[in-house]
C-alpha positions as YAML, in Angstrom:
chain: A
units: angstrom
residues:
- id: 1
  name: MET
  ca: [33.05, 36.19, -11.79]
- id: 2
  name: VAL
  ca: [34.31, 39.22, -9.93]
- id: 3
  name: ARG
  ca: [36.45, 38.41, -6.92]
- id: 4
  name: THR
  ca: [36.89, 40.62, -3.89]
- id: 5
  name: TYR
  ca: [40.31, 42.24, -3.84]
- id: 6
  name: HIS
  ca: [42.22, 42.58, -0.58]
- id: 7
  name: ARG
  ca: [45.32, 44.75, -0.71]
- id: 8
  name: LYS
  ca: [48.31, 43.18, 1.02]
- id: 9
  name: THR
  ca: [50.73, 46.09, 0.68]
- id: 10
  name: SER
  ca: [50.47, 49.71, 1.74]
- id: 11
  name: ARG
  ca: [50.09, 51.83, -1.38]
- id: 12
  name: PRO
  ca: [48.31, 55.10, -2.07]
- id: 13
  name: SER
  ca: [44.58, 54.78, -2.59]
- id: 14
  name: ALA
  ca: [43.28, 54.09, -6.08]
- id: 15
  name: ASP
  ca: [40.45, 56.56, -5.50]
- id: 16
  name: ARG
  ca: [41.75, 59.15, -7.88]
- id: 17
  name: ASN
  ca: [40.61, 60.80, -11.08]
- id: 18
  name: LEU
  ca: [41.14, 58.89, -14.29]
- id: 19
  name: HIS
  ca: [43.39, 60.62, -16.81]
- id: 20
  name: VAL
  ca: [43.43, 59.52, -20.43]
- id: 21
  name: THR
  ca: [46.09, 60.37, -22.99]
- id: 22
  name: PHE
  ca: [45.30, 60.13, -26.69]
- id: 23
  name: THR
  ca: [47.86, 58.40, -28.89]
- id: 24
  name: HIS
  ca: [47.04, 58.26, -32.60]
- id: 25
  name: ARG
  ca: [47.39, 54.74, -34.01]
- id: 26
  name: GLU
  ca: [46.43, 53.17, -37.31]
- id: 27
  name: GLU
  ca: [44.69, 50.23, -35.57]
- id: 28
  name: ILE
  ca: [43.06, 50.08, -32.17]
- id: 29
  name: ASP
  ca: [43.56, 47.39, -29.54]
- id: 30
  name: ALA
  ca: [39.89, 46.55, -28.92]
- id: 31
  name: GLU
  ca: [40.73, 44.03, -26.18]
- id: 32
  name: LYS
  ca: [42.69, 46.62, -24.20]
- id: 33
  name: ILE
  ca: [39.92, 49.20, -24.58]
- id: 34
  name: ALA
  ca: [37.30, 46.68, -23.42]
- id: 35
  name: GLU
  ca: [39.45, 45.76, -20.41]
- id: 36
  name: VAL
  ca: [39.87, 49.39, -19.36]
- id: 37
  name: LEU
  ca: [36.15, 50.13, -19.76]
- id: 38
  name: ILE
  ca: [35.21, 47.06, -17.71]
- id: 39
  name: ARG
  ca: [37.67, 47.98, -14.94]
- id: 40
  name: VAL
  ca: [36.39, 51.56, -14.77]
- id: 41
  name: ALA
  ca: [32.75, 50.42, -14.68]
- id: 42
  name: LEU
  ca: [33.40, 47.83, -11.96]
- id: 43
  name: ARG
  ca: [35.41, 50.31, -9.88]
- id: 44
  name: ASN
  ca: [32.49, 52.76, -9.95]
- id: 45
  name: ALA
  ca: [29.76, 50.18, -9.32]
- id: 46
  name: GLY
  ca: [27.22, 51.27, -6.75]
- id: 47
  name: GLN
  ca: [27.69, 54.98, -7.33]
- id: 48
  name: HIS
  ca: [24.79, 57.08, -8.59]
- id: 49
  name: THR
  ca: [26.43, 57.96, -11.89]
- id: 50
  name: THR
  ca: [26.09, 56.57, -15.40]
- id: 51
  name: THR
  ca: [29.37, 54.70, -14.98]
- id: 52
  name: GLY
  ca: [28.31, 53.40, -11.57]
- id: 53
  name: THR
  ca: [25.00, 52.15, -12.93]
- id: 54
  name: ALA
  ca: [26.81, 50.38, -15.76]
- id: 55
  name: GLY
  ca: [29.22, 48.82, -13.26]
- id: 56
  name: THR
  ca: [26.39, 47.59, -11.06]
- id: 57
  name: ARG
  ca: [24.62, 46.06, -14.06]
- id: 58
  name: LEU
  ca: [27.87, 44.44, -15.20]
- id: 59
  name: GLN
  ca: [28.38, 42.92, -11.75]
- id: 60
  name: GLN
  ca: [24.87, 41.48, -11.90]
- id: 61
  name: LEU
  ca: [25.51, 39.99, -15.33]
- id: 62
  name: LEU
  ca: [28.82, 38.47, -14.25]
- id: 63
  name: ALA
  ca: [27.25, 37.02, -11.10]
- id: 64
  name: GLY
  ca: [24.32, 35.57, -13.02]
- id: 65
  name: GLN
  ca: [21.73, 37.72, -11.24]
- id: 66
  name: ARG
  ca: [18.91, 38.97, -13.42]
...
């Protein structure tokens, strides 16, 4: 279940562009990739983009709403 996050410290906003750096590896860390994709989708939930739509659907699945 997704919990609401309340920031307790003053830090710069996380509303910034996502930058990805490619590092060639022999094996991929599928768990880390899945975690990053889930975080990006949930962060963009509610926006009228492909990522936002995926995030909204993921929130519904995690909350048990169909």
